[in-house]
C-alpha positions in Angstrom: 59.0 -19.1 -21.0 61.0 -22.6 -21.7 64.2 -21.4 -23.2 65.5 -24.2 -25.7 69.4 -24.3 -26.5 71.2 -24.5 -29.4 73.0 -28.0 -29.5 76.4 -28.3 -30.4 76.6 -31.8 -31.4 74.5 -35.2 -30.8 75.6 -35.5 -26.7 74.2 -31.9 -26.3 71.1 -32.9 -28.6 70.8 -36.1 -25.8 71.5 -34.3 -22.6 68.8 -31.8 -23.6 66.4 -34.3 -24.1 66.9 -36.6 -21.1 67.0 -33.2 -19.2 63.7 -32.2 -21.0 62.1 -35.5 -20.4 62.7 -35.2 -16.5 61.1 -31.7 -16.4 58.4 -32.6 -18.0 58.0 -35.3 -15.5 58.4 -33.4 -12.6 55.6 -30.9 -14.1 53.2 -33.9 -15.2 53.6 -34.7 -11.5 52.9 -31.8 -9.7 49.8 -31.1 -12.2 48.4 -34.2 -10.7 49.2 -33.4 -7.3 47.6 -30.4 -7.3 50.4 -28.2 -6.3 50.9 -26.8 -10.2 48.6 -24.9 -12.5 49.3 -26.2 -16.3 49.2 -22.2 -17.3 52.2 -21.7 -15.3 54.2 -23.9 -17.1 54.7 -21.0 -19.9 54.4 -17.3 -19.6 52.2 -15.5 -21.4 54.8 -13.0 -22.9 56.5 -11.2 -20.3 53.2 -10.3 -18.5 51.7 -11.9 -15.0 48.9 -13.6 -14.9 45.9 -12.2 -12.0 43.7 -15.2 -11.3 41.7 -13.5 -8.3 38.8 -12.6 -10.8 37.9 -15.8 -12.4 34.8 -16.6 -13.4 32.1 -18.0 -15.6 32.1 -16.1 -18.5 34.9 -14.3 -18.5 37.8 -14.3 -20.6 41.9 -13.2 -20.1 42.4 -9.3 -20.9 45.6 -7.0 -20.5 44.8 -4.2 -18.2 47.2 -1.3 -18.5 46.5 0.0 -15.2 48.0 -2.8 -13.2 50.2 -4.4 -16.0 49.1 -7.4 -15.7 46.3 -9.8 -17.2 43.5 -10.6 -15.9 40.1 -12.1 -16.5 37.2 -10.0 -17.2 33.7 -9.7 -18.7 33.3 -8.5 -22.0 30.1 -8.3 -24.3 30.0 -10.4 -27.1 33.5 -11.2 -29.1 34.9 -8.1 -27.5 33.7 -6.0 -29.8 31.3 -3.8 -27.8 32.2 -0.7 -26.3 30.1 -1.2 -23.1 31.2 -2.5 -19.9 29.4 -4.8 -17.6 30.9 -2.5 -15.0 29.2 0.3 -16.3 25.6 -0.7 -17.5 24.9 -3.9 -15.0 26.8 -3.5 -11.7 25.0 -5.9 -10.1 25.9 -8.4 -12.4 22.4 -10.4 -13.0 21.9 -9.9 -16.7 19.5 -6.8 -16.2 20.8 -3.3 -17.4 20.9 -0.8 -13.9 18.9 1.7 -15.4 17.4 2.9 -18.8 16.1 6.9 -20.9 13.3 5.0 -22.2 11.3 1.7 -21.1 9.4 0.0 -24.3 9.9 2.9 -25.8 8.0 5.1 -23.2 10.1 7.9 -21.0 10.0 8.2 -17.4 7.2 10.8 -17.5 5.0 9.1 -20.0 5.5 5.6 -17.8 4.6 8.3 -14.2 1.9 9.6 -16.1 0.2 6.9 -17.9 -3.8 6.1 -17.9 -4.4 2.6 -16.3 -7.7 1.7 -18.4 -7.4 -1.9 -18.6 -6.9 -1.7 -14.9 -10.1 0.6 -14.0 -11.9 -1.9 -16.0 -11.1 -4.9 -14.0 -12.2 -3.1 -11.1 -15.6 -2.0 -12.3 -18.9 -3.7 -11.8 -18.5 -6.8 -13.7 -15.0 -6.8 -14.0 -12.2 -9.6 -13.2 -11.2 -7.9 -10.0 -14.5 -5.6 -8.9 -13.6 -3.8 -5.5 -16.6 -3.4 -3.3 -17.9 -0.3 -1.8 -17.9 -1.5 1.7 -14.6 -3.3 1.3 -12.9 0.4 0.7 -10.7 2.3 3.9 -12.3 5.2 5.8 -13.2 8.0 3.7 -12.1 11.3 4.8 -13.8 14.2 6.0 -15.0 16.0 2.8 -17.7 16.5 0.8 -16.2 15.4 -2.7 -18.4 12.3 -2.8 -22.1 13.9 -1.7 -24.8 13.4 -4.3 -26.1 16.6 -6.0 -29.0 17.6 -7.9 -26.3 17.0 -10.8 -24.9 13.4 -10.2 -25.5 10.8 -7.8 -23.3 10.6 -4.7 -23.3 9.4 -0.9 -24.9 10.6 1.9 -23.7 14.0 3.5 -22.3 14.0 6.6 -24.9 13.5 9.7 -25.7 16.4 12.1 -26.4 14.7 14.7 -30.1 16.2 15.3 -32.4 13.5 15.7 -35.5 16.0 14.3 -33.4 16.8 11.3 -34.1 14.8 7.6 -32.4 15.4 4.5 -34.3 17.4 2.0 -34.2 17.4 -1.8 -31.5 19.8 -1.6 -29.0 17.9 -0.3 -29.6 19.5 3.5 -30.7 18.5 6.4 -33.8 20.6 8.0 -36.8 20.1 10.1 -39.9 19.2 7.4 -42.6 22.0 7.7 -45.7 20.9 9.6 -43.8 18.6 11.8 -43.8 19.1 15.7 -41.2 21.2 17.5 -42.2 18.7 20.9 -40.6 15.7 21.8 -43.1 12.8 23.0 -40.2 12.0 25.8 -40.9 15.4 27.2 -44.7 16.0 26.8 -45.6 12.3 27.0 -43.6 10.1 28.8 -45.6 6.9 29.1 -46.3 7.4 25.5 -49.8 6.8 26.2 -51.2 9.6 23.8 -51.9 12.0 26.3 -49.7 14.8 27.5 -48.7 13.8 31.2 -48.7 17.5 32.5 -51.0 20.5 31.4 -51.2 24.1 32.4 -55.1 24.3 31.1 -57.6 21.6 30.4 -60.9 22.5 28.3 -63.9 20.8 27.5 -63.2 21.9 23.9 -66.2 24.3 24.0 -66.1 27.6 26.1 -65.4 25.6 29.4 -61.2 25.9 30.4 -59.8 26.1 33.5 -56.3 26.4 34.4 -54.7 24.0 36.8 -54.9 25.9 39.6 -58.5 26.8 39.5 -59.5 22.9 39.2 -56.7 22.4 42.0 -59.1 25.0 44.3 -62.4 23.6 42.8 -61.2 19.8 43.8 -59.6 20.5 47.1 -63.1 22.6 47.8 -65.4 20.3 47.1 -63.5 17.5 48.8 -63.5 19.8 52.3 -67.7 19.7 51.5 -67.6 16.2 51.5 -65.8 15.4 54.6 -67.9 18.7 56.9 -70.9 16.9 55.0 -69.7 13.1 56.8 -69.1 15.0 60.1 -72.4 16.2 60.7 -74.9 13.8 62.6 -78.2 13.7 61.8 -79.5 14.1 65.5 -77.9 17.6 65.7 -80.0 18.6 62.8 
């Protein structure tokens, strides 16, 4: 604070004026040179000014805890009873937490039914999802087709001769063969490769051993006949 002495006479007034002019000149010179700030010319009462918190949208307030006048952010014109240091700690202009979001509680937001979102993923929607672009499903029967609703194919059982019946089960169709062509007709010519018996379709039937014995016997007769010489008859 600048103390203004009470002049006693004209000489005191002249002397005070000269000194005041000199002081003002020195202060202005320091301000121009950047070595003095304007607010340091006067004291704010008897309180010290703390400039460490200076910033945009902040005002000077007295803090009883420090006994200093400091820069702080005050909502509106200072009539509010909420502080940004409590409700917006990162000073981004958005409250950090709230009990409701546009009138809805946290539980209501978490349990909402995304009707519009679901519709966009359906056939004809703006963001329809293709079935073959989804992730690999888990190993359960949740989406199997039943007699009550459509669904997906049930899990394969790795048996080549099984077929899916109308009840959603793997089974062998009635009347279907239980022989594999790869075993009984390896060359796939419609004729079995090996047989234990041979039948003419009538009453004549022989086993493989009987046929072999007959063939071998006939072969021996032919050989013996060829070995005969007419001059020995």
